[in-house]
C-alpha positions as CSV (number, residue, x, y, z in Angstrom):
1,X,7.1,68.8,108.5
2,X,7.1,68.2,112.1
3,X,9.5,70.7,114.0
4,X,10.6,70.4,117.3
5,X,8.8,72.5,120.0
6,X,10.6,75.1,122.3
7,X,8.5,73.8,125.3
8,X,7.4,70.3,125.5
9,X,7.1,67.5,128.1
10,X,10.1,65.3,129.1
11,X,8.1,62.1,127.9
12,X,7.3,63.8,124.6
13,X,10.9,64.8,124.1
14,X,12.0,61.4,124.5
15,X,9.3,59.9,122.5
16,X,10.0,62.2,119.5
17,X,13.9,62.0,120.0
18,X,14.1,65.8,120.2
19,X,17.5,67.0,121.0
20,X,20.5,65.0,122.2
21,X,20.6,66.8,125.5
22,X,17.1,66.0,126.4
23,X,17.4,62.4,125.2
24,X,20.5,61.7,127.0
25,X,19.5,63.5,130.2
26,X,16.4,61.8,130.5
27,X,17.7,58.4,129.7
28,X,20.9,58.5,131.8
29,X,22.0,55.7,133.9
30,X,24.6,55.8,136.8
31,X,27.7,53.7,136.6
32,X,29.4,51.9,139.5
33,X,31.6,55.2,139.9
34,X,28.6,57.4,140.0
35,X,28.9,59.1,136.9
36,X,26.0,59.4,134.5
37,X,26.3,57.1,131.4
38,X,24.3,58.4,128.4
39,X,21.9,55.9,126.9
40,X,19.9,56.3,123.7
41,X,17.0,53.9,122.6
42,X,17.8,51.9,119.5
43,X,16.8,53.5,116.3
44,X,14.2,52.1,114.1
45,X,15.1,49.9,111.2
46,X,14.4,52.0,108.1
47,X,13.9,50.5,104.5
48,X,13.5,52.9,101.4
49,X,12.7,52.2,97.9
50,X,10.7,53.7,95.0
51,X,8.5,52.6,92.1
52,X,7.1,54.1,88.9
53,X,3.6,54.9,89.7
54,X,0.9,54.2,86.9
55,X,-1.7,56.0,88.9
56,X,0.6,59.1,88.9
57,X,1.3,59.0,85.4
58,X,4.6,57.5,85.4
59,X,5.9,59.6,88.3
60,X,8.9,57.9,90.2
61,X,7.4,57.7,93.9
62,X,9.6,57.3,96.9
63,X,8.6,55.2,99.9
64,X,9.9,54.6,103.5
65,X,9.1,52.0,106.1
66,X,10.2,52.3,109.8
67,X,10.2,49.4,111.8
68,X,10.8,49.3,115.6
69,X,14.2,48.0,116.7
70,X,14.5,44.2,116.5
71,X,11.0,43.8,114.8
72,X,11.2,42.0,111.5
73,X,7.8,40.2,111.6
74,X,4.6,41.0,109.5
75,X,3.8,44.3,111.5
76,X,0.7,46.3,110.3
77,X,1.4,49.7,109.2
78,X,0.3,53.2,109.9
79,X,0.3,55.0,106.5
80,X,1.5,58.6,107.2
81,X,0.4,61.1,104.7
82,X,2.3,64.3,104.5
83,X,1.0,67.8,103.9
84,X,1.4,70.2,101.0
85,X,5.0,70.4,99.6
86,X,6.0,67.4,101.7
87,X,7.2,64.0,100.8
88,X,8.5,60.6,102.2
89,X,11.3,61.7,103.5
90,X,10.0,64.8,105.3
91,X,7.6,62.7,107.3
92,X,10.3,60.3,108.4
93,X,12.9,63.3,109.3
94,X,10.2,65.2,111.1
95,X,9.8,63.0,114.2
96,X,7.8,60.0,113.2
97,X,10.5,57.7,113.0
98,X,11.9,58.4,116.4
99,X,8.4,58.4,117.8
100,X,7.8,55.0,116.6
101,X,10.8,53.7,118.3
102,X,10.0,55.4,121.6
103,X,6.4,54.3,121.5
104,X,7.3,50.6,121.4
105,X,9.9,51.1,123.9
106,X,7.3,52.5,126.1
107,X,5.4,49.3,126.0
108,X,2.9,49.9,122.9
109,X,2.3,46.8,120.7
110,X,4.8,47.0,117.7
111,X,3.7,48.5,114.5
112,X,5.4,50.1,111.3
113,X,5.0,53.5,109.9
114,X,5.1,54.0,106.2
115,X,5.4,57.2,104.3
116,X,5.2,57.9,100.5
117,X,5.5,60.7,98.0
118,X,2.1,61.9,97.4
119,X,2.6,65.1,95.5
120,X,0.1,68.1,95.8
121,X,-3.0,66.5,94.5
122,X,-4.9,66.3,97.7
123,X,-4.7,62.4,97.4
124,X,-7.5,62.0,94.9
125,X,-8.0,61.8,91.0
126,X,-7.1,65.1,89.3
127,X,-8.1,66.4,86.0
128,X,-4.6,66.2,85.0
129,X,-4.8,62.3,85.5
130,X,-2.6,62.3,88.4
131,X,-4.3,60.2,91.4
132,X,-2.2,59.9,94.5
133,X,-5.1,58.1,96.3
134,X,-5.1,55.5,94.1
135,X,-1.3,55.1,94.2
136,X,-1.7,54.6,98.0
137,X,-4.5,52.1,97.9
138,X,-3.8,50.2,94.6
139,X,-0.1,50.4,94.4
140,X,1.6,51.2,97.8
141,X,-0.5,48.8,99.9
142,X,0.4,45.8,97.4
143,X,4.0,46.9,97.7
144,X,4.0,47.0,101.5
145,X,2.5,43.3,101.6
146,X,5.4,42.2,99.3
147,X,7.9,44.1,101.9
148,X,6.6,41.8,104.6
149,X,4.0,44.0,106.2
150,X,0.5,42.8,107.2
151,X,-1.8,45.1,105.2
152,X,-4.9,43.1,106.2
153,X,-5.6,46.0,108.5
154,X,-3.9,49.6,108.3
155,X,-4.3,52.9,109.9
156,X,-3.9,56.2,108.4
157,X,-2.2,59.3,109.9
158,X,-2.0,62.7,108.2
159,X,-1.2,66.3,108.6
160,X,-3.2,69.3,106.9
161,X,-3.5,68.1,103.2
162,X,-2.5,64.5,104.5
163,X,-4.9,64.9,107.3
164,X,-7.8,65.3,104.6
165,X,-6.1,62.5,102.7
166,X,-6.4,60.1,105.8
167,X,-10.0,60.5,106.1
168,X,-10.6,60.3,102.4
169,X,-8.4,57.2,101.9
170,X,-9.5,55.5,105.3
171,X,-13.0,56.0,104.3
172,X,-12.6,54.6,100.8
173,X,-10.7,51.5,102.0
174,X,-13.4,51.1,104.5
175,X,-14.0,49.7,108.2
176,X,-13.1,46.2,107.1
177,X,-9.4,47.2,106.6
178,X,-9.2,50.6,108.2
179,X,-8.2,50.1,111.9
180,X,-8.1,53.9,112.7
181,X,-7.8,57.3,111.3
182,X,-5.9,60.2,112.8
183,X,-6.3,63.5,111.0
184,X,-4.2,66.4,112.4
185,X,-5.2,69.9,111.4
186,X,-7.0,68.5,108.3
187,X,-7.4,70.7,105.4
188,X,-11.3,70.8,105.2
189,X,-13.6,73.4,103.4
190,X,-17.4,73.8,103.5
191,X,-17.6,74.7,99.8
192,X,-15.5,74.3,96.6
193,X,-15.2,78.2,96.4
194,X,-13.7,78.4,99.9
195,X,-11.0,75.7,99.1
196,X,-7.3,76.6,98.5
197,X,-6.3,77.0,95.0
198,X,-5.3,73.6,93.4
199,X,-6.9,71.6,96.0
200,X,-9.7,70.8,93.7
201,X,-10.5,71.0,90.0
202,X,-13.9,72.7,90.7
203,X,-17.4,72.2,92.3
204,X,-17.9,68.6,90.8
205,X,-14.4,67.4,92.1
206,X,-15.1,69.0,95.3
207,X,-18.3,67.2,95.7
208,X,-17.0,63.8,94.4
209,X,-14.3,64.0,97.0
210,X,-16.0,65.5,100.1
211,X,-15.4,63.6,103.4
212,X,-18.5,65.1,105.1
213,X,-21.2,62.6,105.4
214,X,-18.9,59.9,103.8
215,X,-20.5,56.7,104.5
216,X,-17.2,54.7,104.5
217,X,-16.1,56.4,107.7
218,X,-18.9,54.6,109.5
219,X,-17.4,52.4,112.0
220,X,-13.9,53.4,111.8
221,X,-12.4,54.8,115.0
222,X,-11.4,58.5,114.3
223,X,-9.1,60.9,116.0
224,X,-8.9,64.7,115.2
225,X,-6.4,67.1,116.6
226,X,-6.4,70.7,115.8
227,X,-5.2,74.1,117.2
228,X,-7.7,76.8,118.3
229,X,-5.7,79.2,116.1
230,X,-5.7,76.9,113.0
231,X,-7.3,78.5,109.9
232,X,-9.1,75.2,109.4
233,X,-10.5,75.1,112.9
234,X,-14.1,76.2,112.1
235,X,-14.5,73.7,109.2
236,X,-13.0,71.0,111.3
237,X,-15.5,71.6,114.1
238,X,-18.5,71.5,111.6
239,X,-16.9,68.1,110.4
240,X,-16.7,66.8,114.0
241,X,-20.4,67.7,114.7
242,X,-21.7,65.7,111.7
243,X,-19.8,62.5,112.6
244,X,-22.1,59.9,114.1
245,X,-20.0,59.8,117.2
246,X,-17.5,62.1,118.8
247,X,-13.8,61.3,117.6
248,X,-10.8,61.0,120.0
249,X,-8.6,63.8,120.2
250,X,-9.8,67.4,120.3
251,X,-8.8,71.0,120.2
252,X,-6.2,72.6,122.3
253,X,-3.8,75.7,121.9
254,X,-1.7,76.0,118.9
255,X,-1.9,76.9,115.1
256,X,-1.4,75.1,111.9
257,X,2.6,74.4,112.2
258,X,5.0,71.8,113.2
259,X,5.2,72.8,116.9
260,X,1.6,71.9,117.4
261,X,1.9,68.7,115.4
262,X,4.9,67.6,117.3
263,X,3.0,68.2,120.5
264,X,0.1,65.7,119.5
265,X,2.2,63.0,118.0
266,X,3.0,61.0,121.3
267,X,-0.7,60.7,122.2
268,X,-1.7,59.9,118.6
269,X,0.7,57.0,118.5
270,X,-0.5,55.9,121.7
271,X,-4.2,55.8,120.7
272,X,-3.5,54.2,117.3
273,X,-1.2,51.3,118.2
274,X,-3.8,49.2,120.1
275,X,-6.5,49.7,117.6
276,X,-4.1,48.7,114.8
277,X,-2.7,45.7,116.5
278,X,-5.9,44.2,118.1
């Protein structure tokens, strides 16, 4: 999902946990003998599980919750939505888990990161009966409350298909419960005919699940990050232009790939944490 970049800043490398050499060198301490002693930040506390989703027609859905080291209280969650062909495990394996630990170690207020298997249905009800959006809002969020998280306010973070999903689900949950939305390289199209095969069931489905002009997004802080070479760049700029106020984030060099997504994660967590925990 999120691959390490060949050339990233030291702070980003530490925050994302990229590479033992970078982490140890950046966090080394000196012993009384003058020799460097490696120090590694404590790993997050990970819990995983699964449930049978009625919204997804009896599909077994895996989930994962990452909490900062030593944090067992009722944390508020960032719901991290994967891209096409991803899953709960790929989100956690791709850097978000270590990014969480480093963010809190850097002084940000503590929060949790949650991932879940969303399938490839673009997080809305499909003609097949599969509805991964309802799975997130109606099944996952109550489960998270049972797991001790504070779901009175949540944030959404997503990449590509998940970036579109973050906007859609955050808007449907509304400003009363959605503290922030970060959409990274969101899969957006200006018409049903331009959309990728399988993203929508047809023009009516596209219209019913269009995030352009979505009233529920009003009042929610939004961040959008996208690379100049991303195929969704033009549609994303049109989406940004129709928002009532400019979102945080912006365009920068990069494409639709893990290298770009990794390069943005540190700043995205910095931005979301205080909004989520206020």
